[in-house]
N, C-alpha and C positions, 0 to 999 in steps of 0.2 A: 713599921715606919715607911718602908718602901711603897707599900700599897697606899698608904695615906698620901705620900708625896705624889704618886702617880695619879691618884684620883683627884687630889686637890689641884694639881698642875694642869690636868686635862681641861680645867675650867679657866686656866690662865691666871690663877690667883697666886699671891705670895712671891712672885718673881722667881720661882724655882725653875730649874731646867726642865724643859718639856720632854717627857719620856715617851718616845714613839719610835717606830722602826725607821731606819734610813729610807728615804723616798728618792727614787731616781727622777731628776728634773729634766735632764737632757743627755743626749749622746752625740758624739761625732765619730763616725757617721750616724745619722738619725735612723730610726727604724723604717725599713722599706725604702731607704734611699737608693737611687739608681746612679750609675756613672761615677761610682766612687773610684778615687785614684788608686793606682797599683804600686807595687814595689814595697819598700819598707815604710810602714805606716804606724802611727800611734793612735789607737782607739781610746777615746776619752769619755768616761762616764762621770757625770756631775750630779752630786746628791745635795739634799737640803741640809746636811749637817756633816761634820767631820767624820771620816770613816777609816776603818782599818780592815785588813784582809784576814780571813781565817782560811788556812790551807789553800793558797792560791792555785796550786797545781791542779785542782779539780775544775777550774774554769776551762772551757773548751771552745775551740773555733772549728766548726765542722767536725766535731767529735775528736779532735786532736787536742791534747792537753797544752795549755798555754805555758810557755817557758818563762816569759818576762812580764810581770805585772806588779805594779807598785801603787800604794795608796798614800796620798798626802793631802791633808786638809779635807776638802770636799770632793776631791777628784780621785778616780781610779784610772790609771793609765796602763794600757796593755799594748806592748810592742809586738807587731806581727808583720809577716811578709805576705802581700796579697797578689794573686795572679789575675790576669785580665780575663774578662768574660766569665766570671765565676759567681755563683750565688753562695753567700756565706750566712752561717747562723752562729752568733756568739751566745753562749749559754753560761750564765753565772748562777749556779744552783742556789737554792734557798739556804740561808745560814752561813754564807761565805763573806758577806759584807756586814760589819758590825759598827754600830754607832757608839758615841761616847758613853751612853748609859748601859751598854751591854746588849741592847736589843738587836736582833738580826734582821736583815732585809729579806724580802720575799725573792723568789726566783726572778731573774731578769733574762729576757731573750731579745736580742737585737738581730734583725734580718736585713741584709743589704746585698747589693749586686755591684761588682766592679764593672768598669767600662767594658762593654761587650765587644763583639766583633764589629768591625767598622760598618758592615752591612746593616747593623742595628742602630748605630749611634750617629753616623755621618749622613747628612742629607744626600739623597740620591739624585735630586733634580737641581738644575741650575736656576738662578734667579732670573735670568734672561728669558723672555717669552720665546717659545719655539726656537731653542738654540740650534745652531748649525750642527750637522752630524759630526763635523770635525771637532767642534768645541765640546760636544758631549763625549766623543771618544777620548779626548785629552782628560776631561774631568773624570771619566770612568777609570782611566789608567792611573791618575793621581790617587783616586779613592782606593783602588785595588792595592796600591803600594804603601799608603799611609800606615805607619806603624810597623811596616815590614822592611821597607827600603827607603833610602833617601836619595833624592835626585840632585845631582851636582849642577851648579849653576855659575855663570859669570856675568858681570855687568859690563856693558859697552863702555869704552873710554869716552866719557862725556855724553855721547849722543847716539850715533847711528852706525855702529861697526861691530866687529867681532874681535877686536884687538886683544882683549884680555883672554878670551877663549883661545885665540891663536897662540898667545904666550904660554898658556898652560899646556897646549898640545906640543909646542916646540920643546919644552923641557920635560914632559912626561910621556909623550906619545899618545895621550888620551885627550879627547875633547869633552868638556862638561856637557851634560845633556840639555841644559837650558841656557839660552842667551837672552839677556834683558836689554832692551833699547830704551831711549829716553827722548821724549818730544820737547826737550828743554828749549830748543831754538825755534819753536813753532811760529813765534811772532815774526821771524825773519824768513821763513820758508814760504815759497821756493826761492832759492838764490843759488848762485854758482858755487857757494861754499857749503850750503846745507839745503837739501831738497828731500823732504819726507815723501814727496810724490814718487820718488825713485825707490821702489820697494825691493830692489835686487838683493840687498843684504838679507832681508827677511825670507825672500823666496828661496835663496840658496840654503839657508839654515834649515828651513822646513823641508826642503827636498831631500836633505840628508837625515830626516827623521828627528831633527832637533826640536825641542820645545821653545816657543818664543814668549817672552814676557815684555811688557812695556810699562813705563811709568812716565810721570809728567812733572818735572820741575816747572811749574806754571809761572812763567815770567809775565808780569803786568807792568804798565807804565809806573814809573816811580812817583809821578804826580800827574794830575789832570793836565792834558795837553803836552806832556813831556814825551820826548822820543827815546828816552833811555828806559831800560826795562830791568826788573829784578824780581826775585821771589822771596827774599828774606824780609821778615817783618820790619827790621830796623833800617831797611834800605828803600822802603816804599811807603807812601801814605795810603795806598789802596786799602779800602775798608771792606772786609769780608761781610760785615753785617749789612752794609748797603748793597752788596752784590746780589742779594736775593730780593731786593725791593724793586719792583717793576718801574722802569723809567729813570732810575738813577744812572749817573755816569758809570758807576762800577757795574751795574746790571747790564748796560749796553755792551760794555767791554766783554763781560763774562759770556753773554749769549753769543756774541760774534765768535769768540774763541772756541766755545763748545761746538758750534756748528762747523768751524774750520777743522778742529781735530776729529770730529765725527766723520767729515768727508775724507780725511786722510786714513782713518781706520777702515772706512768703507772700501778703500783701494785694496786692503788686505783681505777683507771679506770676499771681494770679487775674485780673488785668487785662491779662495777656500783655505785661508790661513787663519787659524784660531790664535787669539792673543790672551795671555794671562795678564789682566789689566789691573795695575796697582797705582791709582791716583791718590793725591792728598796724603802721602805718607807722613808719618810722625806728626800728625795734626795736633795732638794734645800737647806736644812740646811747646807749641806757640812760636817757634822760631821761623816758621814759614807763614806767609800772610793768610793762607786759608785757615789757619788755626789761631790766629792772633786775637780774634774776638770771641773765643769760647766755643762751646760744643754746639749750640743751637744753630748759629749761622753755617757752621761747617756741615752739619747734617743736612740742612736745607739745600746747601750747594751741591752736596753729593747726590741728593734725590733729584735736583734739577738736572744734573748731568745725566743721571740714569734715564730720566724721562725723555730728554732730548735725544739720547742715543736710541732709545726704544722707538721713538717716532721716526727716526732715520732708518730703522730696520737693521740696526747693528746687533746681530745675533751670534757673532763669533767671539764674544768676550766672556772671560771667566773673571769675576770681580773679586778683588782682594782688598780687604780693609787692614790697615796696619795699627796694631795696638801696642802701646808701650807699657802695658799692665796697669791695672787700677784706673782705667779710663773708659769704662763701659758706657758712661753717659754720652760719650762721643759716637757711639756705634749707630750707624744709620738704620740697622735692623736686618733681620734675616731675609726679608724680601728684596734686599738690595746688595747682598754680600754672599759670596760663595766660600771664600777661604780667608783665614786670618793670618796676617804676617806679623813678625816682630823683628825690629832692628836692634842689634846688640853690639856695643863697642866697648873694648877695653875691660872685659870681664874674664878673669882667669879662674874664677871659682866655679867649678862644676855644680856645686850645691846651689849657688845663686842662680845660675842659668836654669837648672832644673826647677827651682822655685818659680822662676818667671814662666816657664813652660806650663807648670801645673796651675798657676794663677790664671793664665789665659785659657787653659783647657777648662777650668771650672766656670769661667764666664761664658765660654762658647762651646758647650759640650757636643754640639752637632756640626761643628766645623773642623776642617783640617787646619793644622798650624804649620807655618813655614818660617824658617830663619831667613827672612826676606832680604836682610842686609846684615853684614857683620864686619868687624875688623879687630884683630888682636884679642881673640877669645880662646878659651881652652880647646884642646883637641876635640874634633868632632866625634871621634870614637869614644872619648871619655863622656861627652855629653850623651851620646846614644846609650852607653852602658848605664848611665845614671838615670835614664828614663826620659830624657828630652829627645823624643823621636820625631824630629822635624820632617816635614814633607819634602822640602828642598832646602838647600843652603846656597848662599850667594855672597861672597866677599865683595866689598866695594872696590872700585878700580884704583889703581895707582897711576896718576896722570903721567908723571915723568917716566915711569917704567914702560908704559905701553902706548903712549901717544903716537910714537913713530916706530912701526915694526921694522924699519930699515936701520934703526939707530943701534949704537953699541949698548945702550941701556937695555934694549930688548933682549940682549943676550945674557943679562944678569939674572940671578935667581932670587935675589932679595925682593921684598915687596912690602909696601906700607901696611897692608892689611892681612895678607896671607901669602907667605913665601912658598917656594917650591917644596921645601921640606914639609910644610904644613899640608900642601896638596898631596904629597906622596903618602902621608899618613891617611888622608881622606881616601885616596885611590886604592890603598892596600886593604881597605875594609870590604868585607863581603857584602855589606849592606848598601854600598854606593852604586848608583846607576850612572854610567857615562853614555855619551851619545851613540857609541858603537853598539850599545846594548839596548837601545831604544827600539820598540816595535814601530811599524808603519801605522800611524793613526789617521791616515787620510781617508 
């Protein structure tokens, strides 16, 4: 009777259950996959029919018996811990996977490689043509430390200072290694209250072996002909889609601004100061005008900026794109980006933060990842131990706390985004780099 059903059903007659061996349809990771994530991982094998396990202990990973494997419906799930830069062979011997009719699957072998040494996976060259020796030195230093150390960073209070870094030093005795500036008031500079042509703050930080980053809350007129400026989508009618159309009002504004900021950045180049450059942050969120009209205008605007800067001879920049996860369609491309940042606020779940890290790592396997802004998140040491090994970390500034270094507020240790107790936990970690530990990259 069994033979009759098998023979008859192989022709698809009679509506009987098809009697055949379980067939592997797919696996995660797939066979010969590279750059597989590390740490605690679940390998999933998906079959064409419901399966059960026969003596699961004989399944091996690199000749070591698997401890945890379960079959449910059409999936076999195998829990393992994977080390970095390792070649793996998963072997499921013949006869260990059984289908609902009792027939047994053939041998299954899956080979894959976890993310290797950074020399293998991270791009060695900057996207900028003929980068300055200082920019290349900084990039090489970042690349050398990615996955091994994390660079501590602080954000200027609003614009063009080291107030936050000075506050951290006052209460801990340590300066963060990186200080980030902001060209937010470019439209008003030079003026007696803000002058980006005065590069003294950058010169002093770089002279002390500190790393310098810069971003740009790009203020534009709130409407055509208006003398008020803003960068929030809901505060301006400035149209990013028009900004990339030659001859438009927005395009004229954009080109003038890009040439102006390039001239300011050239002042730093002339002093041999490299800048980790992070414009258009959080674009996919849409709350800033540069992201309000979707991915395509934003990408075109990024490339326009890149090409104008190249034409100006700006070769002292390391370009950082900010991803908020699941926004790869916004990415300008590897030819225009060196590092990927991520801004995270109000997340105390280490698992969630690690998931974000892994999601971005999967999208950009040949780029370093930085915690480019944060506030009120889980301990950095916990993030690191979970596998979120950011290149650098930088909490956002607390305006009231650090706007005036001579105020009583500056003496307080609380902070809107990362208080001194948080910083003590950061500085206690062996994996953190502070300014006093920085090499001379000149």
